[in-house]
C-alpha positions as CSV (number, residue, x, y, z in Angstrom):
1,M,-25.4,-27.4,3.5
2,L,-24.7,-28.7,7.0
3,E,-23.5,-26.1,9.5
4,T,-22.6,-26.1,13.2
5,K,-22.4,-22.8,15.1
6,E,-20.4,-22.6,18.4
7,L,-21.4,-26.2,19.1
8,T,-20.4,-27.1,22.6
9,I,-20.9,-29.8,25.2
10,R,-19.7,-29.9,28.8
11,F,-19.6,-32.9,31.1
12,G,-19.2,-31.3,34.5
13,G,-16.1,-29.2,34.3
14,H,-14.9,-30.9,31.2
15,V,-15.5,-29.3,27.8
16,A,-15.6,-32.2,25.4
17,V,-16.5,-30.1,22.3
18,N,-15.6,-26.4,22.5
19,A,-17.5,-23.9,20.3
20,V,-16.9,-25.7,17.0
21,S,-18.2,-23.7,14.0
22,C,-18.0,-25.4,10.7
23,T,-19.9,-25.7,7.4
24,F,-20.0,-28.8,5.2
25,A,-20.9,-28.3,1.6
26,P,-22.6,-30.8,-0.8
27,G,-20.2,-32.7,-3.1
28,T,-17.5,-32.7,-0.4
29,L,-16.1,-35.5,1.8
30,T,-14.7,-34.0,5.0
31,A,-12.5,-36.2,7.2
32,I,-12.5,-35.4,10.9
33,V,-9.2,-36.4,12.5
34,G,-7.4,-36.0,15.8
35,P,-5.9,-38.0,18.7
36,N,-7.9,-40.3,21.0
37,G,-10.2,-38.2,23.2
38,A,-10.1,-35.2,20.8
39,G,-14.0,-35.1,20.6
40,K,-14.5,-36.5,17.1
41,T,-17.3,-38.9,17.9
42,T,-18.8,-36.5,20.5
43,Y,-19.0,-33.9,17.7
44,F,-20.7,-36.5,15.5
45,N,-23.1,-37.3,18.4
46,L,-24.0,-33.6,18.8
47,I,-24.7,-33.2,15.1
48,S,-26.9,-36.3,14.9
49,G,-28.7,-35.7,18.2
50,Q,-27.4,-38.6,20.3
51,L,-26.1,-35.9,22.7
52,K,-27.8,-32.7,23.7
53,A,-25.5,-29.7,23.2
54,S,-24.7,-27.4,26.1
55,A,-24.6,-24.5,23.7
56,G,-24.6,-23.8,20.0
57,Q,-26.7,-24.8,17.0
58,V,-26.9,-27.3,14.1
59,F,-28.4,-26.4,10.8
60,L,-29.2,-28.4,7.7
61,Q,-30.1,-26.5,4.5
62,G,-30.9,-23.5,6.7
63,R,-33.2,-25.4,9.0
64,E,-32.2,-25.5,12.7
65,L,-32.1,-29.1,14.0
66,S,-30.9,-28.3,17.6
67,G,-34.2,-29.2,19.2
68,L,-34.9,-32.3,17.1
69,S,-34.5,-35.9,18.3
70,P,-32.1,-38.3,16.5
71,S,-34.9,-39.9,14.6
72,A,-36.3,-36.5,13.5
73,R,-32.9,-35.5,12.3
74,T,-32.7,-38.7,10.2
75,R,-36.1,-37.9,8.6
76,V,-34.9,-34.4,7.5
77,G,-31.7,-35.8,5.9
78,L,-29.0,-36.8,8.4
79,G,-27.7,-40.3,7.9
80,R,-25.4,-41.7,10.6
81,A,-23.4,-44.9,10.6
82,F,-22.0,-45.9,14.0
83,Q,-18.6,-47.2,15.1
84,L,-20.6,-50.2,16.5
85,T,-23.3,-51.6,14.2
86,N,-26.9,-50.5,14.9
87,L,-29.1,-53.2,13.2
88,F,-32.1,-55.5,14.0
89,P,-30.2,-58.7,14.8
90,H,-33.1,-61.1,14.7
91,L,-34.5,-59.9,11.4
92,S,-33.1,-61.0,8.0
93,V,-30.7,-59.0,6.0
94,L,-33.5,-58.2,3.5
95,E,-36.0,-57.2,6.2
96,N,-33.5,-54.8,7.7
97,V,-33.0,-53.0,4.4
98,R,-36.7,-53.1,3.5
99,L,-37.6,-51.4,6.7
100,A,-35.1,-48.7,6.0
101,V,-36.5,-48.2,2.5
102,Q,-40.0,-48.1,3.9
103,A,-39.0,-45.5,6.5
104,A,-37.7,-43.2,3.7
105,Q,-40.7,-43.6,1.4
106,S,-44.4,-42.8,1.5
107,G,-46.7,-45.6,0.4
108,A,-49.8,-47.7,1.2
109,H,-48.2,-48.6,4.5
110,L,-49.0,-45.0,5.5
111,R,-52.3,-44.7,3.7
112,G,-54.6,-47.4,5.2
113,L,-55.8,-50.9,4.4
114,N,-56.1,-51.1,0.6
115,L,-54.8,-54.7,0.0
116,W,-53.8,-54.1,-3.6
117,S,-51.9,-50.9,-2.8
118,I,-50.3,-52.5,0.2
119,W,-49.1,-55.5,-2.0
120,S,-47.9,-53.1,-4.7
121,D,-46.0,-51.0,-2.2
122,H,-44.5,-54.0,-0.5
123,H,-43.3,-55.3,-3.9
124,G,-41.7,-51.9,-4.7
125,L,-40.0,-51.7,-1.3
126,T,-38.6,-55.2,-1.7
127,T,-37.3,-54.5,-5.2
128,R,-35.5,-51.4,-4.0
129,A,-34.1,-53.3,-1.0
130,L,-32.7,-56.0,-3.3
131,Q,-31.1,-53.4,-5.6
132,I,-29.3,-51.9,-2.6
133,L,-28.2,-55.3,-1.4
134,E,-26.8,-56.0,-4.9
135,T,-24.8,-52.7,-4.6
136,V,-23.2,-53.8,-1.4
137,S,-22.5,-57.3,-2.6
138,M,-24.9,-59.0,-0.1
139,L,-27.7,-60.3,-2.4
140,D,-26.7,-63.9,-1.7
141,K,-27.2,-63.3,2.1
142,Q,-30.6,-61.6,1.9
143,Q,-32.4,-64.3,3.9
144,L,-29.8,-64.7,6.7
145,P,-30.5,-63.4,10.1
146,V,-28.3,-60.4,10.9
147,A,-27.1,-61.9,14.1
148,S,-25.4,-64.7,12.1
149,L,-23.3,-62.3,10.0
150,P,-19.6,-61.7,10.6
151,H,-18.6,-58.2,11.7
152,G,-17.5,-57.1,8.2
153,D,-20.9,-58.0,6.7
154,Q,-22.7,-56.2,9.5
155,R,-20.7,-53.0,8.6
156,K,-21.7,-53.4,4.9
157,L,-25.3,-53.9,5.9
158,E,-25.2,-50.7,7.9
159,V,-24.0,-48.8,4.9
160,A,-26.9,-50.4,2.9
161,L,-29.4,-49.1,5.5
162,L,-27.9,-45.6,5.1
163,M,-28.2,-45.8,1.3
164,A,-31.8,-46.9,1.7
165,L,-32.6,-43.8,3.8
166,D,-31.1,-41.6,1.0
167,P,-30.0,-38.9,3.3
168,A,-28.5,-35.5,2.3
169,V,-25.6,-36.1,4.7
170,F,-23.8,-39.3,5.2
171,M,-21.9,-39.6,8.5
172,F,-19.3,-42.5,8.8
173,D,-17.6,-43.1,12.2
174,E,-14.5,-45.3,11.4
175,P,-16.4,-47.4,8.8
176,T,-13.7,-50.0,8.4
177,A,-13.0,-50.5,12.2
178,G,-12.4,-54.1,13.0
179,M,-12.6,-55.2,9.4
180,S,-10.0,-57.5,7.7
181,A,-7.8,-56.4,4.8
182,D,-10.2,-58.3,2.4
183,E,-13.4,-56.7,3.8
184,A,-12.4,-53.1,4.1
185,P,-12.1,-52.3,0.3
186,V,-15.8,-53.0,-0.1
187,I,-16.8,-50.3,2.3
188,L,-14.3,-47.8,0.9
189,N,-15.5,-48.5,-2.6
190,L,-19.1,-47.8,-1.5
191,I,-17.9,-44.4,-0.1
192,R,-16.1,-43.7,-3.3
193,A,-19.3,-44.4,-5.2
194,L,-21.3,-42.1,-2.8
195,K,-18.8,-39.3,-3.5
196,K,-19.8,-39.3,-7.2
197,D,-23.2,-37.8,-6.2
198,K,-22.4,-34.1,-5.8
199,T,-25.7,-33.5,-4.1
200,K,-24.5,-35.4,-1.0
201,T,-22.4,-34.3,1.9
202,I,-20.1,-36.9,3.5
203,L,-18.4,-36.7,6.9
204,L,-15.8,-39.3,7.9
205,V,-14.2,-39.9,11.3
206,E,-11.1,-42.0,10.6
207,H,-7.7,-42.8,12.2
208,K,-6.1,-44.4,9.2
209,M,-4.3,-41.6,7.4
210,D,-4.0,-43.6,4.1
211,V,-7.8,-43.7,4.0
212,V,-8.1,-40.0,4.8
213,R,-5.5,-39.0,2.2
214,E,-7.2,-40.9,-0.6
215,L,-10.8,-40.1,0.1
216,A,-10.9,-36.7,1.7
217,D,-11.5,-33.4,-0.1
218,R,-11.0,-31.6,3.2
219,I,-9.6,-32.3,6.6
220,I,-10.6,-30.8,10.0
221,V,-8.6,-31.5,13.1
222,L,-10.0,-31.6,16.6
223,H,-7.8,-31.5,19.7
224,N,-9.3,-31.3,23.2
225,G,-12.6,-30.6,21.7
226,T,-11.3,-27.5,19.8
227,L,-11.1,-27.1,16.0
228,V,-7.3,-26.5,15.4
229,A,-6.9,-27.0,11.7
230,D,-9.1,-26.9,8.6
231,G,-8.1,-27.2,5.0
232,D,-7.2,-29.3,2.0
233,P,-5.5,-32.6,2.9
234,A,-2.0,-31.7,1.6
235,T,-1.9,-28.5,3.6
236,V,-3.3,-30.0,6.8
237,I,-1.1,-33.2,6.6
238,A,2.0,-31.1,5.9
239,S,1.5,-28.9,9.0
240,P,4.2,-29.9,11.6
241,V,2.1,-28.9,14.5
242,V,-0.7,-31.1,13.3
243,Q,1.6,-34.0,12.6
244,E,3.3,-34.0,16.0
245,A,0.8,-32.6,18.4
246,Y,-2.5,-33.7,17.0
247,L,-1.9,-36.8,14.9
248,G,0.8,-38.2,17.2
249,V,3.1,-39.3,14.3
250,N,6.5,-38.4,13.1
251,P,6.4,-35.6,10.5
252,K,8.9,-37.5,8.2
253,D,6.5,-40.5,8.2
254,V,3.5,-38.4,7.3
255,Y,5.4,-36.6,4.6
256,A,6.4,-39.9,3.1
257,Q,2.7,-41.0,3.0
258,A,1.7,-37.7,1.6
259,V,4.0,-37.9,-1.5
260,A,3.4,-41.6,-2.1
261,P,1.0,-42.6,-4.9
262,P,-2.5,-43.4,-3.7
263,H,-3.6,-47.0,-3.3
264,V,-6.3,-48.4,-5.6
265,N,-7.7,-50.5,-2.8
266,L,-6.7,-49.7,0.8
267,P,-6.0,-52.6,3.2
268,A,-7.5,-52.3,6.6
269,Q,-5.3,-52.3,9.7
270,G,-6.6,-55.2,11.7
271,G,-7.9,-55.0,15.3
272,T,-10.6,-53.1,16.9
273,S,-11.1,-49.4,16.7
274,K,-9.6,-47.1,19.2
275,T,-11.6,-45.6,22.0
276,R,-12.1,-41.9,21.7
C-alpha cells in the first residue's frame, strides 16, 4: 500500500501541491489527470523523492519514506519512469538492463572476489536481462549503444529497467509521450501485462483520455495542486465539472468517448508531451 498524507510543496508563495492525501492499493492502476500546471508531475516527484515536501508524509507498506533519497526509495520498492528518458546513453542496451537487474539482486558482486561466484552471478544477471529485453521486444538491439536508439525504443528500454528493478510500485509519467502510432501500443501492452500482477501498484500520469479510459481502474484529478475528484473512471469522466473545468474538454465529446467500445491497441497522438 502506497499512501500520501497531506503532501504539500510550496515554491515561494505558490502552493504547487496542496495537502494531497491518497492511498493506492496493490492490484490497482490509478490514473492521475488534470490540466497543464495542475501539479501531477510535481506530485510524482514528491512521492519518488525528486522534490522535498514542504509538509506531509509518504508511506509504503506502512514505512515512512519522507526522509529518504530517491535512490533509497527505489531500493524499498518505488519504481519511477520519467517523462524524459533516464538512461546510460554510452552503454549498450543489454548493459543498461543488466545494471538494473544487478541493483535489484544480491550476489557475488556484493560478496567479494570469488571468481567462480562472480562469473556465475554475472551469467545469471545477463540471462535475466535478456529475458526482460525479450519481453519488451528489444532482444535484437541488445548490443546497440543507447544513444543510437530512437525515442520510442528509449521509452521501451526505460520500462525494461523498471521491470528489472521489480518494484512494488510502478510510476509512469506519460509513457507514450512523443511516440508514434506504431510505437505506443508496445508500451501500453507492457502496462497491461504489469496490471495482471495483483501484487503491484501502478500510477499513471496521462493526458490521453482514451488511454486512461481503457487502462485505469481509478482516476484522481488534480487542479491547482488540489485533489478535486477521486473515483472509478466512469464516474469521474461523467462529472461535468471535471470535464469542463479540469480536463478542458467539451462534456459531449467526453461522453461520446466514455460510451464508445475500448480500442484493442491505442494509437498515440503524435508530438511531444505537454509541459506541466
